[in-house]
C-alpha positions as CSV (number, residue, x, y, z in Angstrom):
1,M,-14.4,34.3,-27.5
2,K,-15.2,33.6,-23.9
3,K,-12.3,31.1,-23.8
4,T,-10.0,33.6,-25.6
5,G,-10.9,36.3,-23.0
6,F,-10.2,33.9,-20.1
7,L,-6.8,33.1,-21.5
8,F,-6.0,36.8,-21.9
9,V,-6.9,37.2,-18.2
10,L,-4.6,34.3,-17.2
11,A,-1.7,35.9,-19.1
12,A,-2.2,39.3,-17.5
13,L,-2.4,37.8,-14.0
14,A,0.8,35.8,-14.5
15,I,2.7,39.0,-15.5
16,A,1.1,41.1,-12.7
17,L,2.0,38.5,-10.0
18,A,5.6,38.6,-11.1
19,V,6.1,42.4,-10.7
20,P,5.4,42.7,-7.0
21,C,7.5,39.7,-6.3
22,A,10.4,41.3,-8.1
23,S,10.0,44.6,-6.1
24,A,9.8,42.6,-2.8
25,Q,13.0,40.9,-3.5
26,Y,14.7,44.2,-4.3
27,S,13.6,45.7,-1.0
28,A,14.5,42.6,1.0
29,D,18.0,42.5,-0.4
30,K,18.9,46.1,0.5
31,P,21.6,46.4,3.1
32,L,20.4,46.7,6.7
33,G,22.5,49.9,7.3
34,A,25.5,50.8,9.3
35,S,24.1,50.8,12.8
36,A,26.5,48.1,13.8
37,Q,29.4,50.5,13.2
38,N,28.1,52.7,16.0
39,A,27.9,50.0,18.5
40,P,30.1,50.0,21.7
41,A,33.6,48.5,21.2
42,Y,32.8,45.4,23.4
43,L,29.9,44.4,21.1
44,K,32.3,43.9,18.2
45,N,33.2,40.5,19.7
46,A,29.5,39.5,20.0
47,G,27.8,38.3,16.8
48,I,27.0,35.3,14.6
49,S,29.2,33.5,12.2
50,Q,27.0,31.0,10.4
51,E,28.6,27.6,10.7
52,L,26.3,25.9,8.1
53,N,26.7,22.1,8.1
54,H,29.0,22.2,11.1
55,P,28.6,19.3,13.5
56,L,27.5,20.1,17.1
57,P,29.4,18.7,20.1
58,L,27.0,15.9,20.8
59,A,29.3,14.2,23.3
60,D,29.4,17.2,25.6
61,E,27.3,16.9,28.7
62,F,24.5,19.2,29.8
63,T,22.0,19.1,32.6
64,D,18.2,19.5,31.9
65,A,15.6,21.2,33.9
66,T,15.0,18.2,36.1
67,G,18.7,17.9,37.0
68,Q,19.4,14.9,34.7
69,K,22.9,15.1,33.2
70,T,23.1,13.7,29.6
71,P,25.2,14.2,26.5
72,L,23.8,16.8,24.0
73,G,23.4,14.0,21.5
74,T,20.5,12.6,23.6
75,Y,18.3,15.2,22.1
76,F,19.2,14.4,18.5
77,G,18.8,11.6,16.1
78,R,15.0,11.6,15.4
79,R,13.8,15.0,14.2
80,P,15.2,18.4,13.2
81,V,15.9,20.6,16.3
82,M,15.1,24.2,17.0
83,L,18.1,25.5,18.9
84,A,18.6,28.7,20.9
85,L,21.4,30.0,23.1
86,V,20.3,32.3,25.8
87,Y,20.8,32.9,29.6
88,Y,17.9,32.4,31.9
89,N,18.4,35.5,34.2
90,C,18.4,37.8,31.2
91,G,16.0,40.6,31.7
92,M,15.7,41.9,28.2
93,L,16.6,40.2,24.9
94,C,16.5,36.5,25.8
95,P,12.9,36.4,26.9
96,Q,12.0,38.1,23.6
97,V,13.9,35.5,21.6
98,L,12.3,32.6,23.4
99,H,8.8,34.2,23.1
100,G,9.3,34.8,19.4
101,M,10.6,31.3,18.9
102,A,7.6,29.7,20.7
103,S,5.1,32.0,19.1
104,A,6.4,31.2,15.6
105,L,6.5,27.5,16.3
106,S,2.9,27.6,17.5
107,Q,1.8,28.9,14.1
108,T,3.7,26.5,11.9
109,G,1.1,23.7,12.1
110,F,3.9,21.4,13.4
111,H,4.1,19.8,16.8
112,A,7.0,19.2,19.1
113,G,7.8,15.5,19.2
114,K,6.3,14.9,15.8
115,E,8.0,17.2,13.4
116,Y,10.7,18.8,15.6
117,D,12.4,18.9,19.0
118,V,13.5,22.0,20.9
119,V,16.8,22.5,22.6
120,V,17.6,25.7,24.5
121,A,21.0,26.0,26.2
122,S,22.2,28.7,28.6
123,I,25.5,30.5,28.0
124,N,25.8,31.3,31.7
125,P,27.5,28.5,33.7
126,D,26.0,30.0,36.9
127,D,22.4,29.4,35.8
128,K,20.6,26.7,37.8
129,T,18.1,24.0,37.0
130,S,15.4,26.0,38.7
131,D,16.1,28.8,36.2
132,A,15.9,26.4,33.3
133,A,12.6,24.9,34.6
134,E,11.0,28.3,35.0
135,A,12.0,29.4,31.5
136,K,10.8,26.1,30.1
137,Q,7.3,26.5,31.6
138,Q,7.0,30.0,30.2
139,F,8.1,28.6,26.8
140,L,5.5,25.8,26.8
141,K,2.8,28.3,27.8
142,T,3.6,30.4,24.7
143,L,3.9,27.4,22.5
144,G,0.4,26.3,23.5
145,Q,1.4,22.6,23.6
146,P,1.4,21.7,27.4
147,D,2.0,18.0,26.6
148,A,5.2,18.8,24.7
149,G,7.5,19.0,27.7
150,K,9.1,15.7,26.8
151,Y,10.4,17.2,23.6
152,V,11.3,20.6,24.8
153,H,14.7,20.7,26.6
154,F,16.1,23.6,28.6
155,L,19.7,23.0,29.5
156,I,22.5,24.3,31.6
157,G,26.1,23.2,31.4
158,P,29.7,23.7,32.5
159,Q,31.9,26.3,30.8
160,K,33.6,23.8,28.5
161,S,30.3,22.5,27.1
162,I,29.1,26.1,26.6
163,N,32.3,27.0,24.8
164,D,32.1,24.0,22.5
165,L,28.5,24.6,21.6
166,S,29.0,28.4,21.1
167,A,32.0,27.7,18.8
168,A,30.1,25.0,16.8
169,T,27.1,27.3,16.3
170,G,29.1,30.4,15.6
171,F,27.2,32.1,18.5
172,H,29.7,34.6,19.9
173,Y,29.0,36.5,23.1
174,V,30.9,38.6,25.7
175,R,30.4,39.2,29.4
176,V,29.5,42.8,30.2
177,P,28.8,44.6,33.5
178,G,25.2,45.0,34.7
179,P,23.8,48.2,36.3
180,D,25.5,47.2,39.6
181,G,28.9,46.8,38.0
182,K,29.0,43.0,38.3
183,M,30.0,41.0,35.3
184,D,26.8,39.0,35.2
185,Q,25.4,40.1,31.9
186,F,26.0,38.9,28.4
187,A,26.1,40.8,25.1
188,H,24.9,38.5,22.2
189,S,22.9,38.4,19.0
190,S,19.2,37.6,18.8
191,V,18.9,34.5,16.7
192,I,17.3,31.1,16.6
193,M,18.9,28.2,14.8
194,I,17.8,24.9,13.2
195,A,19.9,21.8,13.3
196,T,19.5,18.5,11.3
197,P,18.5,15.3,13.1
198,D,22.1,14.1,13.0
199,G,23.3,17.3,14.8
200,R,24.6,19.6,12.0
201,M,23.8,23.3,11.7
202,S,21.3,24.0,9.0
203,K,19.7,27.5,9.2
204,Y,19.8,30.7,11.2
205,L,16.8,33.0,11.6
206,S,17.8,36.4,13.0
207,G,15.8,39.0,15.1
208,I,13.1,38.4,17.7
209,D,10.0,38.4,15.5
210,Y,10.3,35.2,13.5
211,Q,8.0,34.4,10.6
212,S,6.2,31.1,11.0
213,R,6.6,30.5,7.3
214,D,10.4,30.8,7.6
215,V,10.5,28.5,10.7
216,R,8.4,25.9,8.9
217,L,10.5,26.0,5.7
218,A,13.7,25.8,7.7
219,L,12.4,22.7,9.6
220,I,11.4,21.1,6.3
221,Q,14.8,21.6,4.8
222,A,16.6,20.5,7.9
223,S,14.6,17.2,7.8
224,N,15.7,16.7,4.2
225,H,12.1,17.2,3.2
226,K,10.8,14.3,5.3
227,I,8.1,16.6,6.7
228,G,5.9,19.1,5.1
229,S,3.3,19.1,2.3
230,F,3.3,19.5,-1.5
231,S,2.4,23.2,-1.1
232,D,5.5,23.6,1.1
233,M,7.6,22.1,-1.7
234,V,6.2,24.7,-4.1
235,L,6.9,27.5,-1.6
236,L,10.4,26.3,-1.2
237,Y,10.9,26.4,-4.9
238,C,9.8,30.0,-5.0
239,C,11.9,31.1,-2.0
240,N,15.6,31.1,-1.2
241,Y,17.3,31.1,2.2
242,T,19.5,34.2,2.4
243,P,22.2,33.6,5.1
244,S,23.3,37.2,5.2
245,Q,19.8,38.2,6.3
246,G,18.9,35.1,8.2
247,R,15.5,34.6,6.5
248,Y,13.8,33.4,3.4
249,T,13.3,35.7,0.4
250,V,11.4,35.4,-2.8
251,A,13.3,33.8,-5.6
252,V,12.5,36.4,-8.3
253,L,14.0,34.6,-11.3
254,R,12.1,31.4,-10.5
255,I,8.8,33.3,-10.1
256,L,9.5,35.1,-13.4
257,S,10.2,31.9,-15.1
258,I,6.9,30.4,-13.9
259,A,5.1,33.6,-15.0
260,A,6.8,33.5,-18.4
261,M,5.9,29.9,-18.9
262,A,2.3,30.6,-17.9
263,S,2.2,33.5,-20.3
264,L,3.5,31.4,-23.2
265,L,1.0,28.7,-22.5
266,A,-1.8,31.2,-22.4
267,L,-0.7,33.0,-25.6
268,G,-0.3,29.6,-27.3
269,G,-3.8,28.7,-26.4
270,I,-5.1,32.0,-27.7
271,F,-3.3,31.5,-31.1
272,Y,-4.6,28.0,-31.3
273,L,-8.2,29.2,-30.7
274,L,-7.9,32.0,-33.2
275,S,-6.4,29.8,-35.9
276,R,-9.2,27.3,-35.7
277,K,-11.6,27.5,-38.7
278,P,-15.2,27.9,-37.8
279,K,-17.3,24.9,-38.7
280,T,-19.6,25.4,-41.6
281,R,-23.2,24.4,-41.1
282,A,-24.8,22.2,-43.6
283,S,-27.5,24.0,-45.6
């Protein structure tokens, strides 16, 4: 009877685990609201159109924080790439995006140069290499990998290269006036992106507070599962990437199928044990 009771517990746990997962999926899939409808008119041209599997302009030239001018493709070809478009003199959103990106990466268990590379490009053609260098140092400090500078690239570029990269990633922005009236600010979305080693768009993660789990799973998928562990594969089976939300959500049907299978196995074991005839002792 101890075995029978244990199997009953297994069945109950399997069903109980499925219920919160289902409710989590429901709440995660709710629309985010109509706040965008109340935004200023100029912001309607700023946003993200996810260009999944779209090739990046790898032949376009950019300049890194040391002043070296190279094609964008220099930073691709080996590992998946964490990608962000910002501008370095931004006083509000961009530092939060970069901090969130570095913080999430620091908690993935992955390391720059081993499982991924980082490319950050400015959308402001007036930014300078000194601006890129300063932003890079702050990023590396948050990342907690001081020796990763070789694999973390902060770039500036001419307007044509910026336009090509913006179009390829679906990162739409508009120039807006600052407090002094000068057109030196940019309205844009808060998002980090993941590209495949061969330079194609793979995933978009929105917001400024990125979950390390989502970043890790996105890197694994962008690498075509060449990095990660068995537990990551299980987690990927139980989660779906939701483009409209820019994050991973629980795959309820898959969880329920696993729970149902576990329940059937448990019940089958119970019936088997109950149907066994007790052994008769020799008198």
